[in-house]
N, C-alpha and C positions, 0 to 999 in steps of 0.2 A: 504494500500500500504506500503510495507516495505521501510526502509530507502534506501536500494540499488536500488529498483525499482524507488523510488522517485528521487534519484540522476540521474539515467539513463534517466528518463523522462526529467529532466531539461537540461541534455546534448543534448537531442533530440531537445528541444526548441531552443537551441543556433544554432545548425546546420540547423534547420528548418527555422530560421530567416534569415540565410545566403542565403537560396535558393531563397528568394524574390529578391535578387540582380541579379539573372541570366538574366532577360531581358535587363539589362543594363551592360552586361559584357564588351562591347567595351569601354564604358566610364570608367569603372572601370580599364580596361587594360591600358588606357591612363594615368590614375592616378598612377597606379603602375609603369609604365614605367618612368613617371616623378619622382617618388621616387628613382628609380635607377640612373637617371641623377643627382638628388640632391646628393645622396650618393657618386657617382663616382666623381663629382666635388669636394666634400668635401675631399675625399681621395686624389685626385690629388693636391689640394692646400696645404696639409700637407708637401709635398716634398719641398716646397719653404720656409718653415718656417726657417729652419736652415741656408739656404743661406742668408736670410735677416738679421737674427741675427748676422751672421758673418760679414755682411756688416756694421752693426751698431758697432760691436766690432772693426772694422778696418776703422775708419774715415769716416763713412757714405757712400756716393755714390762713392768715389774713393778708392776702396779696393785693396791693393796689391795682385797680384796673386802669382807669384813666379819670382824671378830675378836671372839671371846668374847661372842657374843650368842646369844640363844635363837632357834631355828628356827621360823618361822611361814610356812606356805603355800609351802614350797620343794618343787618336784616331786621332786628327788633331790639327795642330798649328793654333792659332788665329792671324790674321794679325792685327798689331796696326794701329794707324791713318796714319802712313807713308807708309803703305803697306807692311812692313817687318814683317815676322813671329816672334812671341814672343816665346822664348824658356821657357818652363815651365816643372815642374817635380812634380810627385805625391809622391815621397818618402820622402818629407819633412813634410808630415802630411795630414790627411784626409780632413782637412779644405780646403787646397789648391785644392784638387780634386773636392770638392763640388762647389767651386767658378768657377773652370774651366768649370765644367758641365753647370753652370749657363750661362757663356759667350757663350759656344758652342750652347746651346739652343737658346739664343738670336740671334746668327749668323744664325741659320737655319730659324728663323722667318723672319729676314730682307732679306735673300736670297729668301724666298718664296714670300715676298711682293715686291721684286725688289727695295729695299731701300738701299741707300749707306750712312751709318752713321758709325763713328768710335766707336768701342766697347772697345778697349784697347789703352792706350797711355802711353808710357814709362813704360810698365809693370803694368799699373793701369787700373782698370775698369773705364770707363767713365760714366758720368751721363746718357747718352743716353742708355747705356747697362742696368743700373739699372731701367730706365724708362720702357724699353721694358719688362724686367722681372716683374716689378710691374704691367704692363698692363696685362700680362698673369695671374697673381694672381687675378686681378680684373675681368678678363674674366671668370675665374673658379668660382668666387663667384657670378658673374651675372648668370651663368648657374645654380648654386645651388639655387639662389633666384627664378629664373624662374621655376625651377623644383619644389620647395616647393609650389609656387603659383598654378601651374597647378595641382599638387598632391592634394592640399587642395580643389581647386575648383571642380575637377571632383569627388573626393571621397565623399566630403560633398554633392554634387549634388545627387550622388547615394544614400547616406544615407537618405537624406531628401525625395527623390522620393520613396524609399522603404517604409518609414513610411507613406507617403501619400497613397500609395497603401494599406498598412495595415489598415489605417483608413477607406478607401473606402470599403474594404472587411468586416470590422467589422460592418459598417453601413448597408451594403447589407445583411449580415447574420441576423442582428437584425430585419430589416424590413421584412424578410422572415419568421420570427418566428410566431407561431400561437397566437391567442388571449389568449389561456390558459397560454402560456409562460408569457405574459404581466400581467396576473392576479396573477402570483406568484413572479415576480421580482420587485425590487425597481428601478424606473426610474432613480433616482439619482445615483444608482450604475452603471447603464448602461452608463450614461453620463460620469461618472468618468472613466470608462474603455475605452471609446472611445476618451477621451480627455487627462486625466492625465496619464493613462498608456501608450498611444501611444506617448505622449509628452516626457515621460521618455525614451521610446525606441528611439525616434527621436534624443534627445540630446546625448544619449549614442552611438547609431549606427553611427551617422554622424561623431563624433570625433573618435570613435573606428576604423572605416574604414580608416579614414585619417591617424591616428597614426600607425595603424597596417600595413599599406602598405608602410610607409616611415621610421619610427623610427627604426625598426629592421635592415634595410639596412644601415642606418646611423651609428647605433651602431656597426654593423659588420665592417663598414669602419674604424671607430675610433679604435676599438679593433684590427683589422687586421693590421693597420698601427703601433700601439704600439708594437704588437708582432713582426712585421717585423723589426722595428727599434731596438727593444731590442735584437733581435738575431744578428743584424748587429753590435751592440755595446757590444755583449756578456754579456748582463744584463738579465740573465734568471730568476732572482728573480721576475721581473715585471710580465711576463706571469703567473708565479706561483701564485702570489698574485691575479691576475684576476681570475684564475681558482678556487681559494678557496673563494675569497671575494664575487663574484657574487651570487653563490648559497646560501651563508650564509645570504646575504642581501635580497634575494628574498623569502626565506622560511617564515619569519614572515609576509611578505606582502600577501602571498597566504592564510595564516591562517586568517588574519584580513579580507581579501576579502570575505571569506565564511561567516563570521559573518555579514558583510555589507549586503550581499544578503538576509539573513534571516530577518534582521531588516527592510530592505526596503520593503519586502513583507508585513510586518505588517503596514508600513507607507502608502503604497498604499491602503490597506484596510481602514485605518483611514481617509485618505483624501476622500475616497468614502463615508464614513459616513458623513463627513462635507458637501459634495455637496448634498447628499441625504437629509440632514436636511434642507439645504437652499432651495432646490427644493420644498420640502413638505410645508414649511412655506410660501414661495412666492406664490405658487399656491393656498394655503388656507388662504391668507392674510385677506380676508373678515371675515372669522370665527375668526381668531386670534384677529382682531380689535373689532369685535362685542362682543366678550366675554372678552375683556380687558386683553388679555393674552400676551401682548408684552413683559413684564418683564420676565415672565416665559419662553417664547421662547428664549429670549436673553440669559438667564441664562443657558438653556439647550444647546444652540449653543456654548456658551463659554466653557462648560464642554467638549463637543465633540471636539471642536477645540483645547483645551488644551491637550487632549489625543493625538491628532495628533502631536502637537508641541513637546511633550515629546518623541514620537517615532522618529521624525526627528532629534532631538538633539542627541539621542542615536546613530543613524546612523552617524551623523556628527562627533561625538567624534571618532568613529572608523575610519572614512574616513580621518579625518585631522591628525590622528596619523601617517599615511603613509609617508607624505612629510617630516616631521622632522626626521623620522627614516632614510629615504634615505639620507638626508643632513648630518646627523651625520656619517653614514657609509662613505659617500663621503669625508668628512673632515678628518676622521681618515685615510682613504686610501691615501689622498694627503700628509698628514703629514708623514706617513710611507715612501711614495715615496721620499719626499724631504730629509728625514734623510738618506735614502739609497743613494741618489745623492751626499749628503755631504760626506758620507763615501767613495764613489767612486771618489771624487774630480772631478766631471763632470763639464765641462764648461757650461756657460749659454746657448749657442746655442744648446747643446745636451739636456739640461734640457727642454728648450722651445719646442724642437722637440717632446718630450714625453708628457710634461704637457699640451700643447695646445689640442691635441686629447683627452686627459683624461677629460679636462674641457668641450670640445664639446660633449663628450659622456654623460655628466650629463643630458642634456636636453632630448635626446632620452630615457635614462634610466628612467627619471622622467615620460615621456609620456607613456612609456610602462607599468610602474607601474599604471599610471592613467587608462590605458586600462583595467586593472584588475578590478578597481573600477567601471568603466563605464559598463563593461560586467556584473558584479554582479548586478548592479542597473538595467540594461536593462533586464537581465534575470528574475529578480524578477517581472518586469512588463510583460515580454513576457510570463511567466508561466500563469499569470492571463489572458492575452490576448488570448492565445491559448485555455485556458479553455472555454473562451467565444465563440470563433468562431467554436470550435469543437462540440458545442451543436447542436444536430440534430433537425431540425424543426419537430414538431409533425404532421403538415399537409404537406405531401410530394406529389408532382405531379408525376404521373407515367410516365415513359419514352415514352409510346405509348398512352398517353392521347389524347382523341379526341377533335376536334374543334366542337363547336356547334354555328351555325350562328343565330338561332332564336328559339323561344319558341312556340310550336305548340299545345300542348294538355293539359298536367297537371303536377303538382308537387305532388309527393306522398311520404309520410313517412310510412315505413313498419316496424312495431314492433320495433321502435327505443328505444334503451336504451342508456343513457348517464350519466356519473358520472364525477364530478369535485373533483379531489383528492379522498377522501374516502366517499364523499357524493353523493348519487344517485339523479340526478336532474330530468331526464325523465325516465319513467318506462313503456315500451310497448306502445309507441304512434303510432297509426294508423290514418292517415289523408290524405285526397285528396283535393288539391286546383286546381280546373279546370281553364283553360285559360279564362280570362275575368271575373272571379269571384272575389268577395270580401269576404275574410275569416278573421274573427276577433277572437282574443283569449283574454279571461279575466281570472282573478284569483288573488289570494292573492299574495303579494310580496314573491318572492322565489319559486313560483309554477312552473317556467320553461318557462314562456312566451317568454322572450328574447332569451332563449337558442334555441328554435325552429327556430327563425329567423336566429340565428348564424349558425345553422346546414344547413339551406337552402343555405346560402351564403358561406358555407364551411369555416367559421372562425374556426370551430372545426370539428373533425371527430367523428362519432358515435362510441360507444363501441361495439354495435351489432345492427343488423337490417340494414336499408339502407334509404337513401334519394335519390329519382330519379327525373329526369326531362325528360319528354317524354320517360320514360322507361330506361334512361341511369343513372347509379349510378353517383352521383356528383364526386365520387372519381376517375371515369374513364374519366372525362372531364377536359380539360385544365383549370387551375384556372383563367387565364386571360379571357378565353372565357366565363366561368361561370359568372364572376363578371361583364362582359360587359352587361349581360342580366339583371342585378339587380341594382336598385337604392334604396338608403336608406335615409330616413328623420327621424332623431332621436330626442328625447326629449332634449337631451343635445347636442345642436348644436356646431359643431366644425368648426371654421373659422381660417384661417391662417393669419399671420401678413403680409398681402399683400393687393393689391387693391380690391375693390368690384368686378370689372370686372374679375380679375384673380380668385377670389374665386368662382364666378358663373361658370367660364369656367374650373374649376379645373379638372373635369372629361372629358373635351373635349377641350384641349389646342389649337386646330386648329380653334375654333369657331370664326366667324367674329363678328365685333362690332354690326352689325344688329341682328345677332342671339342672342347675349348676351342681348341686349335691349328687344328683343321679349320675351325671357324667363323671364326677370324681370317684364314685363307687365303682363304676365300670372300669375306670383307669387304675384301680387299686391305690387311689390317692386319698380317699376319705379318711382312712385310719390315721395316717401321719398328720393330716390337717387338724383333726379334732382330738387327738389323744393327749394334748398338752405340750407337745414338742414346740408348737408355735402358739403362743399364748392368746393371740387374737383370732385363732382359727382361720376361717375364710376371709377375715378382714385383715390378716397379717400382710404388711407391705414387704415384698420379697427382696427389695434392695436393687441396686444397679445390676442388671443382667441376672437377677435371681441370686445375688451373692449370699443371701441368708439360707438358701436351700442347698441340699446335697445334689449330686448329679442325678441320682435315681429319682429324687423328688421332683426335680425340674423336668425330667423326661415324662414322668407320669402326669404332671400338670399339662405338659404339651400334648400328651395323648388325650387327656380329658377335654382340652380345647378342641381337638379334632373330632372327638366323639360328639360334643355338643353341636358343632357345626353340621354334623351328619352329612358328609359329602358323598356323592356317588362314586367318585374316583379318588383313590388314596395313593399318595406317593410317600414311600418310606425310604429315608436315607438311614441305613442301619442305626437304629436307636439304642442298641444294647452293647455295642462294641467296647465302650469304655467303662462298663459297670462290673461290679463284683458279682459272684455267682448267685447269691440270694436275691440281690436287687434285680439282676438280669431276669431271673425267673418271674418276679413280680411284674416287671415291665413287659416281658414276653406274653404273660397272661393278659395284660392290658391291651397289648397289640392284637392278640387273638380276638379279644372282644371287639376291637375297633375294625378288624378286617372282615368280620362276618357280613356276608351279603353285599360286599363291595368289590369293585374292580381295583386291583392292587398292582402298582408298579413298584417293585422293591429293588433298591440299590443295596447289594449284599457285600459285606466285608467278611462276616462269619458265614461260611457255607452251611453250617449246621442249621441256620435259621431259614433256609430256603429249600430244604429237602423235599417238601411237599408242594412246591410251586408247580403250576400246570405247565409252565415253560420257563426254561433258563437259557439266557443267551450269554455268550462269552464274547467280550469285546477285546480287540487288540489293535492298537494304532488307528482307532476310529472306524474299524470294520467288524462286522459280525463274523467270527471265525468258526463258531459252533453254536448249535441250539438244540434243545430237546429237554426231556425230563432229567431228573437227577440220575436215575438208573440208566437211561439211554446214554447220557454223557459219560458216565463211569465205564460203561461197556465199550465205548469208542476208544477209551484210553488216550484221549487227546489232551488238550490244554487244560480243560476243566479238571480232569483226573490229576494232572500235575499240580494244579492249585490246591485241590483237595488233599492230596497226599502230603504236600509241603506243609499245609496248615495243620493237619492232624499229626503229622510226623513231628513237627515242632512241639505240639502239645504233649506227646509222649515223652520227648526228651526233657521237657520242663518237669513232668511228673516224676521222672527218674531222678 
């Protein structure tokens, strides 16, 4: 991919991320409207600054307006405390005009509220007038504060909700991926992308939406007022400084922002390595401890973590450079402004009217610059996120896939060829499993035994040939419908960190307590669940991967789970090979109960467990080399007999 295409793709990631806010457009609109209220209130409050400063300059609350002058161009005379109009004039200075406007505004307010209070006495503003004016200023700031609160609340809600949706979507897409996908990917990397990448997007998107919907409006209010006031005071140099200064200060920030994005992409990859290493060690902690490799694993983890640390610090250096740069530019701008005011001999009230909006503009500018940093960080994570969810599942359900309610006749593999990456696993397999039959498959490790089971359940799709159930290709059947027909009991029992009851009812969450207990009895599990070994009985939480249970207990719960599901087709991946003799007998009895009146495909490691199978096939290098009953295969004296003699010969040597 060229640099141009790569940049274009990342821009698409940004706009694509925004589309996830569309379902919440009304809440976002409320947040944006609140931003306008906040900015409008800020803009309105600036008009009161000069009046207050002039009040301070003229003896506080009792400010002289104008005395004993002729009236020119005054919209209305203001009555004093005695009811007589006060004659005022504007030609004595702009200051007097501003104060008169302040009194007139206060007069309108008390008229609207039907309050009778004196605003002027002996040509002086009363404290009531100043109080009313102050109340207006407070009201404007209350509106601003309320606007900021509503803006932050609704925009952050939208941002957080969007990222929650992204996390849901990522989990959904990952669960829908095929087993081949999970054979190639590192689980730690997946966890990192679902947690760290989405968390980075969450922190960035929440604050970005908040600042992007309010700060530009507030900045526009501040700049607009400064430009308006500058034009009123004929100080054109100030808008000119703004016009030149803003682009000059923004340019280096944009350049640094692009560097931040590249560095954070590396940082997210590094933290994925950290999580991947933790996941691998924790899941294999038994091997780590048994081989006394704690120190080695600690050292390896420290190296991985140190690499991540260096990457984060590199990003931090670039990110933290922005704020001091903005502050430096701001200070220089203020100094230039003050020098200009000194040159113009501007009064304090005029300076305050200009300097206050400039000071208030600093925070929106700072937040807008932070938006750039947030966007770069979130886009680095978004690029990785969209790479993940855009991966197409290798097992895809057809739009017109058929429902299959039951299994009536046979499962058939027709000249099946299957490869994993570049290695051929199955090569021209033809096999028929009739309804009610027990078909077992044996062979050396890597011969393709488990692959056949995975193709029947459609965890993978064949490269060529077909797998059919009652003449229907499994690729033409709805996946949920197909899996409802199949129950699996594997050698590596998987239990979830939940109660025993919930693990048994995992495939049938609507099962009643009586049904769960009946399944446990058939699986020879009821006794160990209720005899006190597990104090909470069926409500006992089994721990991570069933840590609190023994191997035999886990197997029997797994069998109970399959019994409760009551599947028509049962796939057994030798469930007794790692158990002691007594436990094996209990589990085998449970399996016999499970196998009754079902079609069984059994992957055999112990040949003693498949003596009574209707058909035994022998796999070697992905091909069926022998098939028949146990007695037929023993009579042939071929590979099955060699496997049988080797297994039982080793058993006799161990006994001796």
